[in-house]
N, C-alpha and C positions, 0 to 999 in steps of 0.2 A: 505492499500500500507507499500511496506516495501524498504526501501534507503540503496544501499550496502555501506558500511564503506569506500569504496575506489572510489566511488561515487565523480566526478568531480564538483563543483558549481560553479556560477558568485555571486559576491558580489557588487554590482552596477558594475562599472569599473576595479574589479579586478576579476580573473579567477581563483579558488584555484585547483591545480592539486594533490591529495594525493598520485595518482602514483610515484612522483617523487619530492612528496615535495616542493612545489614550489609555489610562488603566483607571477602571470603576469597581469602586469598592463599595462592599454591602454596610448598610449603616446598622444601628444598633433599634431603628424602625421600621417599618414596611415600606417608608418612604422611596421615592426614588433614589439611585445610586450615586454615589459620591465620585466624581471623574477628577483626573489629574493627568494634564497632556506632559508629555515628554518630548526630548528632539527625536527625531524618526531614525536615526543611527542607533538609539538606546532600546527603541521599540524592536528593530530589527537584529541586532543584538540578541534579548532575550526571545524574541519568535524562533532565532536561529537552535539557542540552547535547547528551547522547547521539543520543537521539531527532531532533535539528535538525543533526548532523553531517554536512558537515562546514562549516556556516552559521556566521556571527557574530552571536551571539545580545545585543540591546541589554539595557543593564540594567534599563529599562522594561518589556521584555516580561517579564524572570524576574520582576520585582517585581510584577506585574500576574496572572500566573499564578498564584506560588507564596506572594506575600503579599496577594492579594486588592486590590493596588491601594493598599496602606496605606505610599507613602514614606516617612514619619517613621520606623516600625518596618524598613523591608525595606530600606533605602540601610545604614544600619550591619549591619542583618543577612546582606543577600548579601556585604558586603566581608570579614565575619567567614566566611561559609561557603564562599567562592571560597579563603579562608587556608588552614582546616583540610584542604579537600580538597587542593589543593596540598601538604600537609604530607603527608597519606596515601598521597598517588599520587607521593612522590618517587621511588621504585623502579622504578615502571612503566612510564617513559617516559626512561628510562636519564638520559644528562645533562639532557635539556630538562626544564621544567615542564611539567605534564600537561595543564593549562589556560594559552591564551595571554589574555593583557588588549589588549584592541585601545583604545587611547588614544582618550576621550572617544567611545566607541560602546559594548562591552560585552565579552563575552568567546567563545571559542571551543575547542570539547576538538580536542586535537592526535591523541587517537590513537584508531582507527577503531574503534568498538564493534560487536562482532559478537552479534547476538541470534538467539534459537532462533527457527526457520521456525514453529512453532507459536505464536510472538506477533506472527508478521506476518499481517493478516487484511484483506480485499480491503473498501476504503471501497466503499459502494453510491453508485451513479451519482447525481449532482445532478437528475435528470430523473427517475428513478424514484422518489425521496423526495419532489419535488414532487406527480407524478400521487400518490402514495401519502395526501399530507395532502390534498389534494383530494378523495379521494374519502372519507375520515374524515369531513371536513367534511359532505361532501354528504348522510352519512347523519344529521346533526342533528334534532332531533326540533324540528318550528315552533313549539311553544309553549316551549323553553328558547328557542330565538333572543327570542322575546316578550317572557321574564322578565327577558333578557341585555338587550335595549332599553330597559325600565323602569328597571333598575340604573342604566343608562348615564345614562337622562334626571337619576337622583339624583344622580349622581357628578358629573355636569357642572353642575348646581346648585350643589355644595357646592364645586367648583373655583371656580364665578365671584363666588360667596359670599368668599371666603378669597384670591383672585388677589393683592389690593394684597398684603395681610399676608406672602403665601408671596412674592411679587416682591421683596421688602425682604428677607425672613430669608434667602434662599436668592443673596444678588446674588453671581455669578462672581466670582472674584479677577480685577481690573482692574488694571492698571499705566500711568500715564501720565507720559512723560519730561515737567518742564519746566523742568528748566535741560540746557545742555549745551556749554557753556564748556570752556577747554581747560584750565584749573584743577583743582581741587578744590573741589566745593560741599557745605558741610558744616554740618549744626545749623538746618535750615530750620524756620521760624516763619512763619505766615499772620496778617494782621490780625484783629482781630475781627469786622469785615465783612465777613473772606473774601475781601475783593480782592488784598490788597498779599502777596507773598513776600519776606520778608526771610532771607538767607543769609550765610551766611560763606564766603570762597574765599580760595586761595593762589594767588598769582603763583610764576614760576619762583624768582624771587627767595628764597622761602620764607615773602617777608612777607605776610598776610592784612588782609583788610579789609571790612567789611560792604556787601553790593549788595541793590537793593530792586527787584524785579520787578512789573508792573502783570498781575494774574492775567487782566484783560480781553481785555487786548491782549499774549497772549505772545511775539509775533515783534518786540515794541520791544527794544532794547537795554539792558538791565539797570542800575540806576545806581549807581555806587560812592559810597555813604552818609559815609565816612570819610576822614581824610585819607591819604596816603601816607607820615605820617610818624609814624604811630603803626601798631599792630598789634591788630586786633579778629576774631574767630572767629566770638563767640555772643553773641544777643542777645534780649531776652524784651518783648514790648508790654506797655504799660500798658492797664488794661482800657477806657477809653475811646479807645485808636486813636490817641491824639494824641503820643505820645514812643515811644521804644527805651532799656529799661535795658542795659548792656552792660560787660564789662571791657574797658579801654583801656590798651593798653601803650606806651609813648613809645619810639621805637627809639634813639633818644639815650641817655638812662640809664637803661634799662629799670624804670623806676618805671612801675606799674601804679595804676590806680583804675579806680572802679565809676563809670558816666559815664551820663547822663539826656542823651539827644537831642532837642529839640523839632523834630517836623518842619515843621510851618509855618514855621518861622523857623530853624531849623538851627542853633540856638543850643545849646551845651553845657554842661551844670553836672557840676563834681566831687561826688561825693559821699564816698565812701571808699576806703581804701586795699585794695589786693588783692593776690594773690601771684603771676597768672598772668592773659594775657589770655583762656584758654580755660575760666576758672570758669565753673560751674553756679550759675544763680540763676533765681527764680522770683518773681512779682507776686501777694500774693493776692488774690483775686477783689474786692475791695473797695477794691483800689488803697492800702492804708494801711501796708503791710510789704515791704519788701524783702529776700528773704534768697537770702544767696552762700556758696560752698563759698570757704576762704579759710586761710591758715595764717600765723604771723608768728613771731617771732623767740621770744617766752615761750612759745608752742604750738605748735612745729613740725608737729605732728599735721596734717592739713586737717580743718576743721570747718565748722559752721555759723553764721554770724553773720546776727544782725537787725538791719536798717536804719527806722526809726520814719518813714515818707516826710513825716507829719504834721508834723515837727518844724520848725523853720525851719532847724537845722543837725543833720539825724542825725547821732548815736553810733553806728557798729558795736557790737554787743553779740555775744558769743559767746556762742548757746544748746546749743553739743555741749560733749561732752567736752573737758576743756580741761587735765588735769593726768594724768600717764601714763596716755594714753590708748590701746588696746588696738588702734584701729580707725582708718580714715579715711574720712571723707565724701565721698563724690564727684558726687554728683547729686540733684538734688531736685524734685519739684513738686505744686503746691500744689490738693487736691482743688477742685470744682468749687464747693461749698459753700463753703470755706475752712476748713472743721474740723481736717481732715486733711493732713499734710504728710507724702509717699511720699518716701523718701532711699536710694537705693544707697550702700552702705555696705560697705567690702572691709575684709578680716582678712586681713593679710601681703599678699604680692606675687600671691596666686593665687587666694582666696575673695573673690567678691564676692555679697551678696543685698539683698531689698529690705528695709527697714522703715517701721512706719507709726508716725508722731508725731503724738499728738492736738495740736494747736495751743494750745488755752487750758490741761492741764493740765500737757504735756511731758512725758506717759505715754507707753513706746515698745511696741510689741512684733513679733516677727520676722513676717517676710508669706511669704517664700523661703526655701530651703536647698537649697546644693550646685550655686550657677551660680558659673562663675568668674571673668568680665572683663564689667561691664555697661556698655552704651554709649547712654544714653538713656532714659526713661522719661515716659510721659503718661498720663493720666486720661481716661478715657472718659467724654463728656456726661453719663454716666446717675451716674456719682458712686460706683459699685461695683466697677469693674474696671479694671485697669492696664493699660498697653499697654508692653513693656519690650524690651531688644535685647539680646542676651549674648552673648559670641563664646565658644565652647567648642569646642576641640580645634583652634582654629585657623580656624572657620566661624561667622560673623554670622548669625544668625536672628533672627526675631522672637516674642514671646510675649505670650499674655493671660493676666491672673491676675483671678480673682475673689477681691474682698477679704474676703470672710464665711466663704466655704468654704476658699479659700488652693489653688483646684484652678487649676494652671498648663497651658494648649495652646498647641503650636506653631502659629505662623502659615503655614511652610513658605514662608518668602519667604528665601532665600539674598543676604546682604550688606545685610539690611535693619539701619539704624544710625539712633540720634538722634530715635526717631518723635515728631512731634506732630500731636495731632488739629487735623481744620482747623474752625474755628468754623461751626456752625451747617449742619455735617454729620456723618455719624459713617467719613468718609474720614480719613487721615494720611497725612502728609508725611514724606519721611524721606530721607537719603542713602543712596545704593547704593554699599557700601563693600565690595568683594572686593580679597582681596589674598593668594597663596599664596607658600610660602617653599621656598628650593630649598638643597641644598646643593653648591657648585662648588667646584674646585679651580684655583687659580692657579701654572703653573708659574715657580717664579722662577729657574732658570736657561740660560729658553730664550734662545739668540741672536738671534732674532726675536721682535720684542714682539708678546705675545700677550692673550689675554682669559681671563677666569674661564668654565670648561667644565662643565656640570653633571655633577655625579658620577652621581648615581643619576637614570637617566630613566625616570621614571612618574611616575604620575598623582596620587601623595598629596604633601601638606607635609611637609617636612622643617625642621628649624631645631638650633641649637647643637650644632656640632660637637667633639669634643674626642677624638685621639688619642695614642695608647700605642704609642712605640716598643720597648717591651719586648713587648707583646700582638700587634702588629703588626695592630692594627683600632682603627677609630674608633666610638664611639659618638653616640647623635644621639636626637632627638626626632622621632616622627612618626606620623601621625593615620592610618595603612593600615588601623588596623580600627577605625576612626569613633572612638578614644579616642587623646590623648596617652599614649603609652609609649615604652619606652626599647628601643630597636635597637639593632644593630653591624655593621659589616662591613667586610671590607678594606679596602685603600687605594684598590683600585681600583671599589669600591661592591660587590662580589659576596662571597656568601658570607651575605648576611643573615639575621640572626638576632633575633626579638623574644625581649627578657628581661622584662618586666613584662607583668602583666595586672591593673593596677589597677583599669581604668575610671575611673581619673579622672584628672585635668592632670597629668603629670611636667613637670619642665623642670631645664634648667641641668645634666646630668650632666657630670661631672668623675672621670679615671681615677686612680687609685692609681698612684705611680712604681713600683711594682712590677708594673703592669700584671693585680691581681688582682682587685680592686675598684671600683664606679664608686658615687660619692656622688650622689645628685640629692635636690630638693625635690619633695614632691607634699602635698595638703589632707589635712590632719588629720581624725580622727572626725567630728567635728561639723563640719567645713566651715567652722572659725572661725581661721584661720590655717593655715599649713605647717609642718611638719618635717622634718628632715635625717634620709634616708633613704641604708644602705650595703647596697648588691648586692654581693652574692659571685659572680662570674660562674661561677665551676665547678659549686658547690652549686644555686644561683639562689636561694638562699636571702636573703631582704632583712629587715635591723633598723632601728629607728628609734631614734635618739639619745636619750638623756635629756635633756630642757630644759623648762623653764618659761616659756619664751620662744614667742610665737604666730608673732612674725614671723621670718624668717632670710633673707637674702639669698645670692648664689650661694656655693654651697661651692668650696673649695678645699683639698688634702691637706698637710700638713706634712710634711716632710723625706723622714720615718723613716714616714709613712705611720701614726704610732699616734694619730695625731689630726688634727680637720678646723678649719678657720677659715671663718669666718663673718661676717656685720654682725648685730649684734641692736639691738633698741631701748638697750642701754646702750653700744653700739659694737662694735670687735671682737672677738671670742670664741671660745676654744677649745672644742672640743668633743671629748671624747675617745671613743674606741673602746671604751673598756673600764667604758664608763657610768658613771664618776665622774662630778660635779657638772661645768657648763662654768664656766670660768676667762675672766673679761674681763681682756682684755690692755691695752686701748687702749678709751678715750672716742671717740676720731675715726669717723667716719661714713663708712666704708669703704662702694664697691661693689662692687668687684671686686679680688681679691688672690691672688698665685702668690709661693711661696715658691720663691727662687733658690737658698739654700743652707740651710743647718740652721738659720741664725738671721735671715735676713734675707728679709724679706715687701717684694715692690712690689703697690705697691696703687691704685687710685684711688679718690677721694671723692666724697661729694654737696655737699657745703656749700664746694669749691674744686676749680678745673680745676688742671690737670698731673698729671705720674706721682709719686709720693711712695714713698719707703725708709724702712723702722723695721726695727732688730733687737728680735726680739719678747723680747728678753731685758732691754733697756734700753729700753723705750719711750716713755719720756718725749723720746727724742731722735727726731725725725722730720726726715726732708733731702728736698730738692726734686730729684729726678732727672729730667725733662723740666720746663720750664717750660711755665706757661699759653698764652703765648702760643703755643707749639708744639704744645701736646698737651690736647687739652679732648675727650677719649672719657673714656667711663667703662666700657662692656662690649666693643666690640670692638676687642681687643688682645689680645699675646702676649707673652710673652718669650723670648729664647734666648741662645745663651751670647755670642753677638756684640751684640746689641740687641733690641731692642722693634719689632713690626710693628705697627702700628696705623689705625686711620679717620680721615680729615681730612674734617669737613663744612665746603665752600664756597657761595658765595651763591647759583651755579647748576651746582654740581658736588661730585663725593666724592673723594676723593684715599684708595689706599692707600700708607701712605708707613714708611718705617723709619729708626728714630734708633739711630744707634753709637756702643756704651758708649766707643771709644776716642777718638773724635774729638768727639762729642756733637753731632753736626750730621742733620738730618733731608736725607734723601733720599727724593725720590717715586719711586712704583714705578709705579703706574698710575693712570690719571683715570678715573671713573664716571659717570653720569649720576644727578642728585640722586635719593635715597629707593632705590638701588641695593640699599646695606645697611642693614636696619633697624637702630632704635636701640638694640632690646636682643637684636641678635643675637651673635655668636659670631667669632672668629678663632682659627683652632688652628695653630699651625706645625709642619710634618713636616719633620723632617730626614733621614727615609729616602731619602727624592726631591726634598728642597729645594720645598716647594711649602705655600700655604698654603689652610686648609680654611676656606669663609666661608658665612655664612647671606647668603643672596642672596635682596630681597624683588621678586618678580613683580608691578609696583604693576598697576591696574586704572584704568579713569577713572570720576572718581565724581561722579555725578548726583543732582540731585532728583526723586524720582516722587511720583507721588500715587497712593493704592493703595486700590482700594475692595476690600473682604474680607466674606464673609460672618461671618466670626466679632468683627467688628465693629459690628455690625449691634444 
């Protein structure tokens, strides 16, 4: 039997009508049914699940049937449709969800649908179909067949004429793994002759070195290029392929230098100081100029520095913003003709976009808008397009943008990071980087040693928990709808509720002390920074606090909930809920702060390690609470009435530790594998059941991949 796509059906007390895209619910009385109109795609998803009940339907099957195979649109739209259907059908299935998620597979309708008998039709026998088709073909006129044959000859000639062009234009997506080391391979770049691959790799000790691999003999062991006494992760080739340029940081004293390595002699030459061994850099096509990203004491915001390599002793000259900068430059790439410099530029700690700088004049213009976190860029050999990677709502992907039209197209290659075109081809190499986050709970009162347990056993990414003892709920960030939004749940991870639908990246939620409001960060309307938003949980209203600053660090609440503390360009700043102008408390560069009473602020710093204390009414007096030798964490910590829980990073592991106020001693709580807790994660103490809520990172192995793609041709 076959069921029509437009057939209506019943789900317990609900009548589903695809004809008018409505759900009809029976009321408590015998009056007319209560109707709810939904988007047509939502009804199509529900109808498809009903027609295939009780089978599990894969996400790919639903996207193929309902969104005609458009995975870029369909993936997020399907997640959104399932969420809305569950909301509307809450009462139909009792306490259970009406639609079940089968992890890494798809969805299944849990309520047996009841179709009308009139909608069930007999499907014709396949043999009968074939006989009818043969009979129909046998009646075709011979003259029509002859005409068709002539047309076929013409079409065949056209196809043969354009076979080469078509084969290039429609090259299917092909991915070839180039490395399979045990560590993490990043920042791949191929030599100008297309033979040698250079990449950076971190070992289990966390230190990184550069490696050289011969692509002509891929089975050979890669050669380590740099010393184990220093750290290197990213390099670029000289145009003639004779040398490499990279940032190198000495392990002994943390000094960083831009370095040139002559491959024939293995001799190195120090060119200029830098601030990090992962600095972005590139060399102009004529080999004369090297530009790199760095910062210094005079200009703390990272920017572009130029070296004239034709000089005997080149001096680094800053060529981007050098006073009161509202942005940070993060990456760059010269165009093939050397006319343009493409720049990945970050506003605040959320928004990041591409800018174009004309090399001769220094004139700049914006190329993209609305991206979050860029991870590498590379010019197409035609000089008209750029490939870049961006992490949006926790998922990395590749994009290609046409410079003239500013049109951006997705490559649909999940995990694509730090792309670089392979010389003499239209292929790219990239680092395959995939990482999910989850919320976990560590019970502190267990007599038997334990480990963090996942709190939400679902397929999406969750991070940055904060628990309120008053509301008995935790808030967190989830990409369940396809965008990072604010959600909440009870301490068991149940009764989940979505609170925002901004469809922009939101981050770092923080409960007010009375459990009624949540402060968080979200991009501004121009995607040129972030603002502090305040959510009223009961009403759902969201307000944006008055501020002239473009960038704000993680927000936390004043003791009486009348103001919010966050770091800005000017330092620790107080933001009032009544929209009074912000007030700078101190010029200290704070990363995360927490009020422990009406006056005292505990905080971590960007410029110094350790945990610090300040009376906000006497901001000139700053005291060290935990010494830098014991506390070198900026975000993963929380304070209780007895002490501070925090993360410690070791050379081959991580620790969750506790510093007690009364004894001023550190006690190790739990040892974890390296990178278990991400650097920008969060820890929240739950006094109700004496546990910690953690952001855990599910780390995947990172390899270098070579990609052929039709959009790159």
